[in-house]
Every structure is written in C-alpha cells, then in structure tokens.
C-alpha positions in Angstrom: 263.5 98.0 81.0 265.2 100.7 83.0 268.7 101.8 82.2 271.2 104.1 83.9 274.1 105.1 81.8 277.1 107.1 83.0 279.5 109.1 80.7 282.3 111.4 81.3 284.9 109.7 83.1 288.6 109.6 82.1 292.1 110.6 83.1 292.7 113.9 84.6 295.7 115.5 86.4 295.5 116.4 90.1 293.8 119.8 90.5 291.8 119.2 87.3 288.0 118.8 86.8 285.6 116.3 85.2 281.9 116.4 84.8 280.1 113.2 85.0 276.7 112.5 83.5 274.1 109.8 84.2 271.0 109.3 81.9 268.0 107.4 83.2 265.9 105.8 80.6 263.1 103.2 80.0 259.6 103.2 81.3 260.1 105.4 84.2 257.2 106.5 86.1 259.0 108.9 88.6 262.6 109.2 90.3 263.1 110.0 94.0 266.7 110.0 95.0 269.7 110.0 92.5 273.1 109.4 93.8 276.8 108.9 92.8 278.9 106.0 94.4 282.4 105.3 93.7 284.6 102.1 94.4 288.4 102.2 94.4 290.3 99.1 93.7 290.2 96.9 96.7 287.7 99.1 98.6 284.2 99.0 99.3 281.6 101.2 97.3 281.0 104.5 99.1 278.4 107.3 98.7 279.9 110.3 97.1 276.8 112.6 96.9 273.0 112.3 96.7 270.2 114.6 95.6 266.5 114.1 96.1 263.7 115.1 93.8 263.1 118.4 95.9 267.0 119.4 95.3 268.1 118.5 98.8 271.8 117.3 98.6 274.3 115.6 100.9 277.9 114.9 100.3 280.7 112.7 101.6 283.0 114.8 103.9 285.8 114.0 101.5 284.3 115.7 98.6 282.6 118.7 100.1 283.6 121.9 98.7 284.9 120.2 95.5 282.0 118.2 94.0 278.6 119.4 93.3 275.6 117.1 92.3 272.8 118.4 90.3 270.0 117.1 88.5 267.4 117.8 85.4 264.1 116.1 86.5 262.8 116.7 83.1 265.2 114.8 81.3 265.8 112.2 84.1 269.5 113.2 84.3 271.9 113.4 87.2 275.4 115.2 87.0 278.4 115.4 89.2 280.9 118.3 88.7 284.3 117.3 90.1 286.8 120.0 90.9 290.3 120.1 92.4 290.5 116.4 91.8 293.0 114.4 94.0 294.6 110.9 93.1 292.4 109.5 96.1 289.4 110.3 94.1 290.5 107.6 91.6 287.6 105.0 91.4 284.9 103.5 89.4 281.9 106.0 89.7 278.5 104.5 89.7 275.1 106.4 89.2 272.3 105.0 91.4 268.5 105.9 91.3 265.4 105.3 93.3 262.6 105.0 90.8 259.4 103.7 90.0 258.7 102.0 86.6 255.2 102.2 84.9 254.7 98.5 84.7 255.7 97.6 88.4 254.1 100.6 90.0 256.6 100.0 92.9 259.9 101.6 93.9 263.1 99.9 93.0 266.9 100.7 93.3 268.9 100.9 89.9 272.7 101.0 89.2 274.6 102.0 86.2 277.5 100.1 84.9 280.1 102.7 86.1 282.7 104.9 84.5 286.2 105.2 85.3 287.8 108.3 86.8 291.7 108.3 87.2 293.4 111.1 88.6 297.2 111.2 88.2 299.7 113.0 90.6 
C-alpha cells in the first residue's frame, strides 16, 4: 500500500510564505516524477510544479519566481516552498507521484489527500 501524505498548509496573509511537504511511504521501488497540483473552489485541478528524479523542474507561469519545488530522493519527499503568496493561490494543494511498487513492478500514478492553503488579502 502506497501513501502520499501532505503537510504544511494553513492560513497566511498575502505576501507571506508557506512550505508544503509530501511524504511517500509504502512498498516503493522507485519514484520518477513528483509534482504539486492545486484545485481552487469551483475550478479544475491544475499543475503547479513538477520535478523529475534527475532534478529537472517546470512551473506554471503563475507561480514562476515565487514557488520552488524540491525533493529528497533518499527520503521519498517532495517540497513546495511558496513565497510572496497571493489570494489567488488559495486552493487545496495535492501531491502527485509516478512510482513503481515492489509488488506490481509497473509504474502507477498516485495522489495525496490534499492540504488547504488559504491566503488572505
């Protein structure tokens, strides 16, 4: 059983910072890409940032220069440092990973349960 568990969400004023963490656990053989998505109320889920095992990253234009994604491959962790937060960043943030389990031997895509980020103006 694989689990992705996010933490670090909360309420912050505009201009503030938050750091989200996501821990992948279970019988994991290897992890390729890890990513953060977000879904605001009434909107579709969207990609925020993505990082592959080699370290290459990409970001949505709306967060470039403000958010930084990083990962700890040894600990199966991915982080999202969010600076200069804006009210429009308010959403539920989800961790996502492409990984292979020891049992299946094939790649699958997994989601965390989400963590709420609220930015007040």
